[in-house]
C-alpha positions in Angstrom: -41.9 -36.4 -6.4 -42.1 -33.7 -9.0 -40.1 -34.0 -12.3 -37.9 -31.3 -11.0 -37.1 -33.3 -7.9 -36.4 -36.5 -9.9 -34.1 -34.6 -12.2 -32.1 -33.1 -9.3 -31.8 -36.5 -7.7 -30.3 -37.9 -10.9 -27.9 -34.9 -11.1 -26.8 -35.8 -7.5 -26.5 -39.4 -8.5 -29.0 -40.5 -5.9 -31.1 -43.7 -6.2 -34.4 -43.4 -8.1 -37.4 -45.6 -8.6 -39.7 -45.6 -11.7 -38.7 -44.2 -15.0 -35.2 -42.9 -15.5 -35.5 -39.1 -16.0 -35.6 -37.8 -19.5 -35.2 -34.4 -21.2 -34.0 -32.9 -24.5 -31.7 -29.9 -24.6 -33.9 -28.7 -27.5 -37.1 -30.0 -29.0 -37.4 -28.2 -32.3 -40.4 -30.1 -33.7 -43.0 -27.9 -32.1 -44.6 -27.0 -35.5 -45.2 -30.7 -36.2 -46.3 -31.6 -32.6 -48.3 -28.5 -31.7 -48.6 -26.3 -34.8 -46.4 -23.6 -33.3 -43.0 -22.1 -34.2 -40.3 -23.0 -31.6 -39.5 -20.2 -29.2 -35.9 -19.9 -30.4 -37.1 -19.1 -33.9 -39.3 -16.2 -32.8 -37.8 -12.8 -33.3 -39.5 -10.1 -31.2 -38.3 -7.3 -33.5 -41.3 -5.2 -32.4 -41.0 -6.0 -28.7 -40.4 -2.3 -27.7 -43.5 -1.3 -29.6 -45.8 -3.8 -28.0 -48.4 -2.9 -25.4 -48.2 -4.6 -22.1 -51.0 -7.0 -23.0 -49.3 -8.0 -26.2 -46.1 -8.8 -24.4 -48.0 -10.9 -21.8 -49.7 -12.8 -24.6 -46.3 -13.6 -26.3 -44.8 -14.6 -23.0 -47.7 -16.8 -22.1 -47.7 -18.5 -25.5 -44.0 -19.3 -25.3 -44.2 -20.6 -21.7 -47.3 -22.7 -22.6 -45.4 -24.3 -25.5 -42.4 -25.2 -23.2 -44.7 -26.7 -20.6 -46.9 -28.6 -23.1 -43.7 -30.1 -24.8 -42.5 -31.3 -21.4 -45.9 -32.8 -20.5 -46.4 -34.6 -23.8 -43.0 -36.1 -24.0 -42.2 -36.8 -20.4 -39.4 -34.3 -19.9 -38.2 -33.6 -16.4 -36.5 -30.4 -17.3 -36.9 -27.5 -19.7 -34.1 -25.6 -21.4 -35.4 -22.1 -21.9 -34.1 -20.2 -25.0 -33.7 -16.8 -23.5 -30.8 -14.4 -23.0 -29.4 -15.4 -19.6 -27.5 -12.1 -19.6 -30.7 -10.1 -19.9 -32.8 -10.6 -16.7 -35.6 -8.3 -17.8 -36.4 -10.4 -20.8 -35.7 -13.8 -19.4 -37.4 -13.5 -16.0 -41.0 -13.1 -17.2 -40.8 -16.2 -19.3 -39.3 -18.3 -16.5 -41.9 -16.9 -14.1 -44.8 -17.8 -16.4 -43.4 -21.3 -16.9 -43.3 -21.7 -13.1 -46.9 -20.4 -12.9 -48.3 -22.6 -15.6 -46.6 -25.8 -14.5 -46.9 -25.3 -10.7 -43.1 -25.6 -10.4 -43.2 -29.1 -11.8 -40.0 -28.9 -14.0 -36.3 -28.2 -13.6 -35.6 -24.9 -15.5 -32.3 -24.1 -17.0 -30.8 -21.6 -19.5 -27.5 -21.4 -21.5 -24.8 -19.7 -19.5 -21.4 -20.6 -20.8 -18.7 -17.9 -21.0 -15.9 -20.2 -22.2 -14.4 -20.3 -25.7 -16.0 -22.8 -28.1 -14.8 -23.9 -31.6 -14.7 -20.7 -33.6 -16.6 -20.6 -36.9 -14.8 -20.9 -40.2 -14.6 -17.1 -40.7 -12.7 -16.6 -37.4 -10.9 -20.0 -36.9 -7.5 -18.9 -38.3 -7.5 -15.6 -36.4 -8.4 -17.3 -33.1 -5.8 -20.0 -33.6 -3.1 -17.3 -34.2 -4.2 -15.4 -31.2 -3.8 -18.4 -28.9 -0.1 -18.4 -29.8 0.6 -14.7 -30.5 -1.8 -12.8 -28.3 -2.8 -15.1 -25.4 -3.2 -12.1 -23.0 -6.0 -10.8 -25.3 -7.9 -14.0 -25.1 -7.5 -14.3 -21.4 -8.9 -10.8 -21.0 -11.9 -11.7 -23.2 -12.5 -14.9 -21.2 -12.3 -13.0 -17.8 -14.7 -10.3 -18.9 -17.1 -12.9 -20.3 -17.0 -14.9 -17.0 -17.6 -11.7 -15.0 -20.7 -10.8 -17.2 -22.2 -14.3 -16.7 -21.5 -14.2 -12.9 -23.2 -10.8 -12.6 -26.2 -12.0 -14.6 -26.5 -15.1 -12.5 -26.6 -13.1 -9.3 -29.8 -11.5 -10.4 -31.4 -15.0 -10.7 -29.9 -16.3 -7.5 -32.5 -16.7 -4.8 -35.4 -15.8 -7.2 -36.7 -19.3 -7.5 -37.0 -18.9 -11.2 -34.0 -20.8 -12.3 -32.5 -24.2 -11.2 -29.4 -24.3 -13.2 -27.3 -23.6 -16.3 -26.5 -25.6 -19.4 -23.0 -24.7 -20.6 -23.3 -25.1 -24.3 -19.9 -24.1 -25.7 -18.8 -26.9 -28.1 -15.1 -28.0 -27.8 -14.9 -31.0 -30.0 -15.2 -32.3 -33.6 -16.1 -35.9 -34.3 -12.5 -36.8 -34.5 -10.8 -34.8 -31.7 -11.1 -31.6 -29.6 -10.4 -28.3 -31.4 -8.0 -27.4 -28.5 -4.8 -29.3 -27.8 -4.6 -30.5 -24.2 -2.2 -27.7 -23.4 -4.4 -25.0 -25.0 -7.5 -26.4 -23.3 -5.7 -26.2 -19.9 -4.7 -22.6 -20.6 -7.7 -21.0 -22.3 -10.7 -23.1 -21.1 -10.2 -24.9 -17.9 -9.6 -21.9 -15.6 -12.8 -20.2 -16.8 -14.9 -23.4 -16.9 -13.8 -24.3 -13.4 -14.4 -20.7 -12.3 -17.9 -20.3 -13.7 -19.0 -23.7 -12.4 -17.8 -22.8 -8.9 -19.6 -19.5 -9.1 -22.9 -21.0 -10.2 -22.6 -23.7 -7.4 -22.0 -21.0 -4.8 -25.2 -19.3 -6.0 -27.2 -22.6 -5.6 -27.4 -23.5 -9.3 -26.8 -26.9 -10.8 -24.5 -27.1 -13.9 -24.7 -29.3 -17.0 -21.8 -29.1 -19.3 -22.7 -29.8 -23.0 -20.4 -30.5 -25.9 -20.7 -32.7 -28.9 -17.9 -34.6 -30.5 -15.1 -36.8 -29.3 -14.6 -35.6 -25.7 -12.4 -38.5 -24.7 -9.0 -36.6 -24.8 -10.5 -33.9 -22.5 -13.3 -35.6 -20.6 -11.2 -36.0 -17.4 -10.3 -32.3 -17.5 -14.0 -31.3 -17.8 -15.0 -33.6 -15.0 -12.3 -32.2 -12.8 -13.9 -28.7 -13.3 -16.9 -30.0 -11.2 -20.0 -30.0 -13.4 -23.0 -31.9 -12.1 -23.6 -33.6 -15.5 -22.1 -34.1 -18.9 -24.3 -33.9 -22.0 -24.4 -35.5 -24.7 -21.8 -38.3 -24.8 -21.8 -38.4 -28.5 -21.8 -41.9 -30.1 -21.4 -40.4 -33.6 -18.0 -39.3 -32.5 -17.2 -42.8 -31.1 -17.8 -41.9 -27.4 -18.8 -45.0 -25.5 -21.4 -44.2 -22.7 -20.4 -47.4 -20.9 -16.8 -46.5 -20.9 -17.4 -42.9 -19.6 -19.7 -44.4 -17.0 -17.0 -46.8 -15.8 -14.4 -44.0 -15.7 -16.4 -41.1 -14.2 -19.8 -42.3 -13.2 -19.0 -41.9 -9.5 -18.2 -38.2 -10.1 -20.7 -36.9 -12.6 -24.1 -37.6 -13.9 -24.3 -38.5 -17.6 -26.9 -37.4 -20.1 -27.4 -39.0 -23.5 -26.7 -40.9 -25.7 -29.2 -42.3 -28.3 -27.6 -41.9 -31.7 -29.4 -39.1 -33.6 -28.1 -40.3 -36.9 -29.7 -43.6 -36.4 -33.0 -42.0 -35.3 -33.0 -40.0 -38.6 -31.8 -42.6 -41.1 -31.5 -46.0 -39.5 -34.0 -48.8 -39.5 -36.5 -49.3 -36.6 -34.5 -52.3 -35.5 -31.3 -50.3 -35.4 -33.0 -47.5 -33.5 -34.6 -49.9 -31.0 -31.2 -51.6 -30.3 -29.5 -48.2 -29.8 -32.1 -47.0 -27.3 -31.8 -50.2 -25.3 -28.0 -49.9 -25.4 -28.1 -46.4 -24.0 -30.4 -47.4 -21.2 -28.4 -50.5 -20.4 -25.2 -48.6 -20.2 -26.4 -45.5 -18.5 -28.9 -46.6 -15.9 -26.9 -49.0 -13.6 -26.1 -47.3 -10.3 -28.1 -44.1 -11.1 -26.6 -40.8 -12.1 -28.1 -41.0 -15.6 -30.6 -39.0 -17.6 -32.0 -40.3 -20.8 -31.8 -38.2 -24.0 -30.7 -38.1 -27.6 -27.0 -37.6 -28.4 -27.7 -34.0 -29.4 -31.3 -32.7 -29.6 -34.5 -33.3 -31.4 -33.6 -31.2 -34.4 -35.5 -30.1 -37.5 -35.5 -32.9 -39.9 -35.5 -35.7 -37.4 -38.8 -37.5 -37.9 -41.2 -37.0 -35.0 -42.4 -40.6 -35.3 -38.8 -41.8 -34.6 -38.6 -39.7 -31.5 -41.9 -41.0 -30.2 -40.7 -44.5 -31.1 -37.6 -43.9 -28.9 -39.9 -42.8 -26.0 -42.0 -46.0 -26.3 -38.8 -48.1 -25.7 -37.8 -45.8 -22.9 -41.1 -46.4 -21.1 -40.7 -50.1 -21.5 -37.0 -50.6 -20.7 -36.1 -47.4 -18.7 -37.6 -48.5 -15.3 -35.8 -48.7 -12.1 -37.2 -51.4 -9.7 
């Protein structure tokens, strides 16, 4: 099977042999690993001034970096940092990745129209609007969902894209930003709606949010995503518990503790990797990853150490 096929089997919670699939939502350490700036940090401010050959070179270099990262670190899927609302810019990158890799990998982009935790500058305003101007927020949410649906229709049937990662964060480490009632009103209808729309177009859907998801995890599962990422242990979320509660309904992705990878001892890291595999693997429906991403500042040696343990203990018979 290709890595793409293995990844989709895990999303469908079907039995697998060999290594449990692995991917990272983002692998930022490309400078350390390959001597190249990560694609998300490149600003093509002169894009409109470039010749056709210059654009092709940029697209090829970005696609090459995505594919080489997946090859070197055993990723089954690639999250492409491109504007999913802009087909003209995203499609050439996706096509080049397909060409370079021979269609080996599952390709996804961000495509979440739902509200996330507002930044500090807008948090008070947004909180007030939920109570005082709910119709304004509903209008924003509907228009955002319509834009994402329209963009996805252009990718549907193209063979360039396999799915979407919905990356709106809903939770702090202590609790969700939204109360249960507010989540039901301002998030659930649009989360359920966009997931259904993507599914109708043939795309898989992974819902990402960090933090303590436990008060709302059932609500998210009921919206019908194929997988939840990242099952955050730094917020006290227990992968084994979520697996027991919802493992028959949704694939789980995570949840090696990023904090331990950065600051813990080798012994602590090894124990946490083994714990994640032991809790996630039984019965399938599990994809191995960190509890967030491979971020700048996380030692590459520690990520590679994590992968050594995965290769030893992450095998299905």
